[in-house]
PARO-453413 format. One record per residue (C-alpha): x, y, z. Coordinates in pm, whole numbers. Each point is the difference from the previous one (the first is absolute). Layout:
BEGIN
+--------+--------+--------+
:     c1 :     c2 :     c3 :
+--------+--------+--------+
:      X :      Y :      Z :
...
+--------+--------+--------+
This chain:
BEGIN
+--------+--------+--------+
:     c1 :     c2 :     c3 :
+--------+--------+--------+
:  -3437 :   7448 :  22350 :
:   -140 :    213 :   -237 :
:    116 :    256 :   -207 :
:   -335 :    252 :    -15 :
:    217 :    209 :   -211 :
:     10 :   -306 :   -268 :
:   -324 :   -183 :    -34 :
:   -124 :   -152 :   -293 :
:   -207 :    170 :   -219 :
:   -319 :   -142 :   -162 :
:   -134 :    117 :   -279 :
:   -395 :   -177 :   -100 :
:     19 :   -129 :   -364 :
:   -376 :     47 :   -146 :
:   -159 :   -199 :   -254 :
:   -380 :    -17 :    -34 :
:    -73 :   -335 :    109 :
:    343 :   -125 :    118 :
:    319 :    -69 :   -155 :
:    -29 :   -401 :   -119 :
:   -137 :     26 :   -343 :
:   -272 :   -201 :    112 :
:    -95 :    208 :    298 :
:   -319 :    108 :   -148 :
:   -155 :   -365 :    -31 :
:     48 :    -74 :    410 :
:   -308 :     20 :    166 :
:    168 :    211 :    235 :
:     59 :    285 :   -261 :
:   -189 :    315 :    -97 :
:    -43 :   -106 :   -351 :
:    -89 :    347 :   -149 :
:    268 :    151 :    228 :
:    139 :    220 :   -311 :
:   -287 :    237 :     30 :
:   -142 :    -73 :    374 :
:    138 :    322 :    199 :
:   -147 :    -88 :    324 :
:    284 :   -340 :    -48 :
:    250 :    235 :    -67 :
:   -107 :    178 :    344 :
:     11 :   -299 :    197 :
:    314 :    -54 :   -118 :
:    176 :    324 :     23 :
:   -138 :    -13 :    384 :
:    147 :   -358 :     69 :
:    329 :     90 :   -120 :
:      6 :    330 :    247 :
:   -146 :   -183 :    244 :
:    342 :   -261 :    -62 :
:    184 :    343 :     27 :
:    160 :    -16 :   -344 :
:    192 :    252 :   -173 :
:   -233 :     44 :   -285 :
:   -159 :   -182 :   -244 :
:    106 :     14 :   -352 :
:   -228 :    -57 :   -339 :
:    127 :   -102 :   -306 :
:    -87 :     84 :   -349 :
:    -18 :    -89 :   -337 :
:    -79 :    241 :   -309 :
:   -174 :   -302 :   -175 :
:   -256 :   -294 :     93 :
:    118 :   -168 :   -336 :
:    335 :   -129 :    201 :
:     13 :   -356 :   -152 :
:      6 :   -149 :   -336 :
:   -275 :   -286 :     25 :
:   -414 :     61 :      0 :
:    -52 :   -282 :    208 :
:    224 :    147 :    251 :
:    -99 :    305 :     40 :
:   -314 :    -94 :     29 :
:     54 :   -186 :    317 :
:    249 :    307 :    168 :
:   -203 :    204 :    244 :
:    292 :    235 :      6 :
:   -152 :    197 :   -345 :
:   -198 :    288 :    139 :
:     37 :    167 :    307 :
:    -55 :    300 :    216 :
:    266 :    272 :   -121 :
:    256 :      4 :    271 :
:     33 :    383 :     35 :
:   -343 :     36 :     28 :
:    -16 :   -286 :    269 :
:    260 :    153 :    174 :
:   -168 :    305 :     45 :
:   -342 :   -202 :    112 :
:    231 :   -165 :    250 :
:    155 :    352 :    166 :
:   -321 :     84 :    138 :
:    -86 :   -331 :    166 :
:    389 :    -93 :    168 :
:    208 :    237 :    183 :
:    353 :   -152 :     51 :
:     89 :   -255 :   -280 :
:    198 :    154 :   -309 :
:   -186 :    -64 :   -373 :
:    217 :    -43 :   -268 :
:    -83 :    -49 :   -342 :
:    143 :    -49 :   -363 :
:      0 :    241 :   -275 :
:    202 :    -72 :   -296 :
:    287 :    253 :   -152 :
:    -78 :   -150 :   -353 :
:   -372 :     66 :    -41 :
:     -7 :    319 :    244 :
:    100 :    372 :    -20 :
:    206 :    138 :    315 :
:   -204 :    315 :     78 :
:   -322 :   -208 :     70 :
:    195 :   -280 :    155 :
:    144 :    253 :    246 :
:   -346 :    202 :     63 :
:   -204 :   -346 :     71 :
:    288 :   -149 :    229 :
:     11 :    348 :    231 :
:   -314 :     69 :     28 :
:    -31 :   -407 :    131 :
:    280 :    130 :    205 :
:   -223 :    267 :    170 :
:   -401 :   -172 :    -26 :
:    226 :   -291 :    200 :
:    183 :    204 :    234 :
:    320 :    -66 :   -133 :
:    -23 :   -388 :    -66 :
:     48 :    -63 :   -397 :
:    206 :   -143 :   -179 :
:    124 :    -59 :   -362 :
:    100 :   -340 :   -152 :
:    210 :    118 :   -315 :
:    -39 :   -236 :   -289 :
:    103 :      8 :   -365 :
:   -305 :   -271 :    -73 :
:     97 :   -320 :   -121 :
:   -319 :   -119 :   -215 :
:     23 :     67 :   -346 :
:   -359 :      0 :    -61 :
:    -37 :    323 :    184 :
:    164 :    158 :   -314 :
:   -293 :    -43 :   -203 :
:   -223 :    185 :    260 :
:    194 :    314 :      4 :
:     -2 :     80 :   -395 :
:    384 :   -192 :    -31 :
:     59 :   -251 :   -301 :
:    277 :   -123 :    238 :
:     89 :    -14 :    372 :
:    353 :    149 :     68 :
:    316 :   -221 :     67 :
:     91 :    -45 :    344 :
:    313 :    238 :    -55 :
:   -238 :    263 :   -125 :
:   -233 :     12 :    286 :
:    258 :    -36 :    214 :
:    152 :    326 :   -114 :
:   -376 :    192 :    -22 :
:    -14 :   -133 :    377 :
:    304 :    120 :    152 :
:   -110 :    444 :   -171 :
:   -353 :   -153 :    117 :
:    117 :    -15 :    360 :
:    201 :    249 :      1 :
:   -283 :    253 :   -155 :
:   -231 :   -160 :    256 :
:    276 :     66 :    307 :
:     27 :    371 :   -109 :
:   -361 :     99 :    -29 :
:    -31 :   -123 :    357 :
:    179 :    273 :     82 :
:   -179 :    278 :   -167 :
:    -74 :    137 :    320 :
:    145 :     62 :    333 :
:   -118 :   -126 :    366 :
:    -69 :    375 :     66 :
:    -83 :    126 :   -318 :
:   -392 :     51 :     27 :
:    -57 :    307 :    222 :
:   -376 :     32 :    -12 :
:     20 :    377 :    119 :
:   -377 :    125 :     -6 :
:    106 :    345 :    126 :
:    288 :     51 :   -242 :
:   -187 :   -198 :   -295 :
:    348 :   -197 :    -20 :
:   -103 :   -354 :    -83 :
:    339 :   -162 :    -61 :
:    343 :    102 :     17 :
:    182 :     -8 :   -365 :
:    305 :    -37 :     94 :
:    -78 :   -309 :    166 :
:   -121 :   -193 :   -352 :
:    175 :   -128 :   -250 :
:     16 :    -33 :   -326 :
:    165 :   -340 :   -131 :
:     47 :     89 :   -373 :
:    103 :   -340 :   -110 :
:     77 :    -43 :   -381 :
:    107 :   -354 :    -76 :
:     53 :   -301 :   -211 :
:   -364 :    -94 :     35 :
:   -188 :    241 :    229 :
:    -24 :    379 :     -3 :
:   -198 :    131 :    311 :
:     35 :    316 :    161 :
:   -210 :    -44 :    357 :
:    -19 :    139 :    219 :
:   -258 :   -279 :    141 :
:   -322 :    146 :     75 :
:    -33 :   -221 :    343 :
:    175 :    135 :    361 :
:    320 :   -195 :     38 :
:   -173 :   -292 :    222 :
:     12 :   -136 :    351 :
:    287 :   -220 :    -46 :
:    196 :    191 :   -231 :
:    -45 :   -234 :   -275 :
:   -166 :   -323 :    -12 :
:    169 :   -290 :     29 :
:    182 :   -117 :   -315 :
:      2 :   -370 :      2 :
:    111 :   -217 :   -338 :
:     -3 :   -381 :    -65 :
:    213 :    -50 :   -292 :
:    307 :   -251 :    -10 :
:    160 :     38 :   -299 :
:    336 :    135 :    -30 :
:   -202 :    351 :    -65 :
:   -256 :    -84 :    244 :
:    270 :    -33 :    298 :
:    212 :    298 :   -117 :
:   -328 :    226 :    -21 :
:    -61 :   -105 :    358 :
:    306 :     32 :    105 :
:    -17 :    352 :    -69 :
:   -350 :    135 :     78 :
:   -207 :   -245 :    187 :
:    -86 :    -25 :    357 :
:   -204 :   -340 :    -38 :
:     97 :   -271 :   -202 :
:   -225 :   -317 :    -52 :
:    206 :   -274 :    -94 :
:    -50 :   -357 :   -147 :
:    257 :   -223 :    153 :
:   -159 :   -372 :      0 :
:    299 :   -107 :    258 :
:    223 :    137 :    275 :
:    289 :     10 :   -236 :
:   -179 :    134 :   -260 :
:   -139 :    283 :    252 :
:    351 :     69 :    173 :
:    175 :     70 :   -350 :
:   -251 :    215 :   -143 :
:    -27 :    194 :    388 :
:    388 :     39 :    -41 :
:     24 :     80 :   -326 :
:   -217 :    309 :     29 :
:     52 :    100 :    328 :
:    400 :     14 :   -108 :
:    -77 :    225 :   -331 :
:   -156 :    302 :    235 :
:    327 :    100 :     84 :
:     94 :    140 :   -330 :
:   -287 :    194 :      4 :
:     59 :    187 :    321 :
:   -269 :   -243 :    165 :
:    -23 :   -176 :    369 :
:   -142 :   -325 :    -50 :
:   -199 :     12 :    292 :
:   -209 :    271 :   -168 :
:    -96 :   -292 :   -253 :
:   -223 :   -298 :    148 :
:     14 :   -339 :   -227 :
:   -316 :   -184 :     46 :
:    -27 :   -307 :   -172 :
:   -350 :   -157 :    -87 :
:    -74 :   -292 :    211 :
:   -319 :   -245 :   -104 :
:   -115 :   -137 :    343 :
:   -191 :   -290 :    111 :
:    -71 :     15 :    376 :
:   -213 :   -255 :    168 :
:     37 :    -96 :    409 :
:    228 :   -311 :   -104 :
:    186 :    -74 :   -277 :
:   -204 :   -257 :   -110 :
:   -305 :    222 :    -32 :
:    214 :    247 :   -207 :
:    129 :   -289 :   -237 :
:   -402 :    -43 :    -34 :
:    -72 :    295 :    -65 :
:    228 :     55 :   -292 :
:   -100 :   -342 :   -196 :
:   -359 :     86 :     22 :
:     78 :    329 :   -167 :
:    235 :   -138 :   -256 :
:   -291 :   -258 :   -105 :
:   -217 :    282 :    -53 :
:    252 :    109 :   -290 :
:   -118 :    -46 :   -360 :
:    255 :   -101 :   -263 :
:    -91 :    257 :   -220 :
:     76 :    282 :    271 :
:    390 :   -180 :     53 :
:     24 :     54 :   -309 :
:   -152 :    351 :    -26 :
:    252 :     87 :    286 :
:    313 :   -113 :   -144 :
:    -79 :    131 :   -350 :
:    -78 :    340 :    158 :
:    322 :     -4 :    247 :
:    267 :   -128 :   -219 :
:   -150 :    174 :   -369 :
:      0 :   -377 :   -144 :
:   -266 :   -148 :   -239 :
:     29 :   -345 :    149 :
:   -306 :   -113 :   -222 :
:    103 :   -312 :   -172 :
:    244 :   -106 :    309 :
:    -33 :   -328 :    151 :
:    -45 :    144 :    381 :
:    127 :   -336 :    174 :
:    316 :     89 :   -219 :
:    308 :    244 :    110 :
:    -26 :    350 :     31 :
:    111 :    174 :   -283 :
:    272 :    243 :    -57 :
:   -116 :    409 :    -30 :
:     44 :    177 :   -332 :
:    264 :    274 :     30 :
:   -200 :    357 :     24 :
:     62 :    296 :    194 :
:   -369 :    -28 :     59 :
:      1 :   -268 :    218 :
:    -12 :     71 :    357 :
:    269 :   -106 :    329 :
:   -304 :   -208 :    121 :
:      3 :   -202 :   -326 :
:    339 :    -67 :     84 :
:    -85 :    -61 :    367 :
:   -250 :   -312 :    -97 :
:    219 :   -122 :   -309 :
:    282 :    -47 :    252 :
:   -197 :   -164 :    290 :
:   -107 :   -230 :   -277 :
:    309 :    -84 :   -142 :
:    175 :     -2 :    328 :
:   -276 :   -286 :    156 :
:    -61 :   -166 :   -360 :
:   -378 :     78 :    -49 :
:   -204 :    -62 :   -264 :
:   -265 :    271 :   -119 :
:   -274 :   -150 :    236 :
:    289 :    -33 :    349 :
:     44 :    386 :    -97 :
:   -369 :     99 :     -9 :
:    -56 :   -199 :    330 :
:    329 :    181 :    143 :
:   -130 :    405 :    -64 :
:   -352 :    -56 :     42 :
:     -4 :    186 :    302 :
:    333 :    158 :     25 :
:     46 :     86 :   -334 :
:    370 :    -18 :     16 :
:     10 :    127 :    375 :
:     83 :   -236 :    324 :
:   -286 :   -224 :     47 :
:    -26 :   -161 :    376 :
:   -275 :   -178 :    161 :
:     11 :    -78 :    415 :
:    -74 :     50 :    300 :
:     33 :    349 :    190 :
:    344 :   -122 :    101 :
:    137 :   -136 :   -297 :
:    -75 :    323 :   -150 :
:    119 :    228 :    206 :
:    322 :   -205 :     55 :
:     52 :     69 :   -413 :
:    -85 :    364 :     50 :
:    242 :     67 :    266 :
:    249 :   -207 :   -193 :
:    -20 :    203 :   -320 :
:    -27 :    354 :    218 :
:    283 :    -88 :    198 :
:    257 :   -138 :   -263 :
:    -39 :    277 :   -228 :
:   -252 :   -109 :   -232 :
:   -258 :    265 :     59 :
:   -126 :    295 :    218 :
:   -319 :   -172 :     21 :
:   -236 :   -147 :   -243 :
:   -343 :     56 :   -231 :
:   -215 :   -263 :     80 :
:   -221 :   -141 :   -276 :
:   -302 :   -217 :    180 :
:    -96 :   -285 :   -209 :
:   -384 :     91 :     29 :
:   -157 :    321 :    155 :
:   -116 :     57 :    192 :
:     60 :   -322 :    226 :
:    317 :    -47 :   -112 :
:    105 :    351 :    193 :
:   -186 :    -30 :    313 :
:    201 :   -330 :     73 :
:    311 :    212 :    -28 :
:   -125 :    252 :    186 :
:    -92 :   -267 :    277 :
:    237 :   -225 :    -30 :
:    307 :    148 :   -105 :
:    -13 :    356 :    106 :
:     13 :   -136 :    363 :
:    266 :   -212 :    -71 :
:    179 :    317 :    -97 :
:    -44 :    191 :    290 :
:     80 :   -244 :    227 :
:    377 :    -24 :   -129 :
:     22 :    385 :     18 :
:     24 :     -7 :   -405 :
:   -312 :    233 :    -61 :
:   -159 :    311 :    153 :
:   -292 :    -47 :    248 :
:   -138 :    318 :    -89 :
:     12 :    302 :   -207 :
:    249 :    267 :     58 :
:    -11 :    264 :   -248 :
:   -323 :     86 :   -216 :
:    203 :     -2 :   -422 :
:    124 :   -251 :   -166 :
:    348 :    109 :     50 :
:    -30 :     -1 :    382 :
:    -82 :   -377 :    -35 :
:    267 :    -46 :   -219 :
:    263 :    178 :    180 :
:     64 :    191 :   -357 :
:    106 :    364 :     76 :
:   -229 :    282 :   -132 :
:    217 :    132 :   -327 :
:    100 :    351 :     -6 :
:    -72 :    194 :   -312 :
:    242 :     44 :   -304 :
:    -48 :    373 :     40 :
:     72 :     22 :    422 :
:    298 :    198 :     72 :
+--------+--------+--------+
């Protein structure tokens, strides 16, 4: 028997041409996907047809995210439609699917970010979510008049205060603050407007926000950090975590750790949905799925593989033997939790540099699996039922074909086992995720 109150949640992790680094070279991909809005509309509608909880658009504040010019010129993820603008457009051509995107606490300001996401929640009818990141790419600093990228501990101190300011601004107005009484001429009740008057280490923000309280009460707050600082921030503030776990054991350990931290922040573990990234290649048979994966791997240029490792680890690998052992990461605070995952995987399995980039060319440190629909759902069910996931952030290898395969092959099998919805039962992202509408901090 299935439990309707606890079913698998699904996010669709949007990358223009697909998640495999060679996706844009695949004959069935959309090579100009980064600037092709019609392509994004097709993908969003397919995900909605598959009853996904949300689609998630990642972002970066820099195109120059790799060290080598040769690697950069072969990368398809260097120029794309800015995600917030994209989601505002997709809100008009979808009706149910949640709309989440990344915005950086290091290179944004709380007031303007709070205003944009509250507006998106209104435009979409309650489907907005903010993925809070602190930005790992050091080259981003050069685009914001800064000499150096802040150290990790500094970024997370700023992020915690940033989140507190944004959450406070989203409570600027009570739900019934706007009377709009034509006869009396009273537009709003001043007693239901709240001025934040925040003064802290990084921000001085008066408020109130000049956007009414949004349909969800506030947009859903998403987080993706796996470091000690990131997990603590997630346990305190996040409602969804897009986790990276290359194995079930690591996924279960992360799940237990983050959920276990929530009690000391006065939070119910059910108020946080942990959704590991799953890079899935699916076909009607196991052999066909392996053939699909092998073909994509054959399209991967070595310069791109090397560039990926450099971007993900912060290492300059020029001069290293690519068929030699993966080098140790240097000590430093800017190295991300994803870099540590890659290093640990390479060391544990004794991988060379080349084998490491081949291993992460699709999942980039996330769980990587290819198989039949039954194979895929077996793995998802195992993670879901055994304390490693509340759902998954699906990473199709190629767009739109990889997403089509998932919706046509995997979703029916999930539904057959009672693990997944057969229709949307609510209208907001919080409805889909089973998250409560938050009460304002000013409520009596």
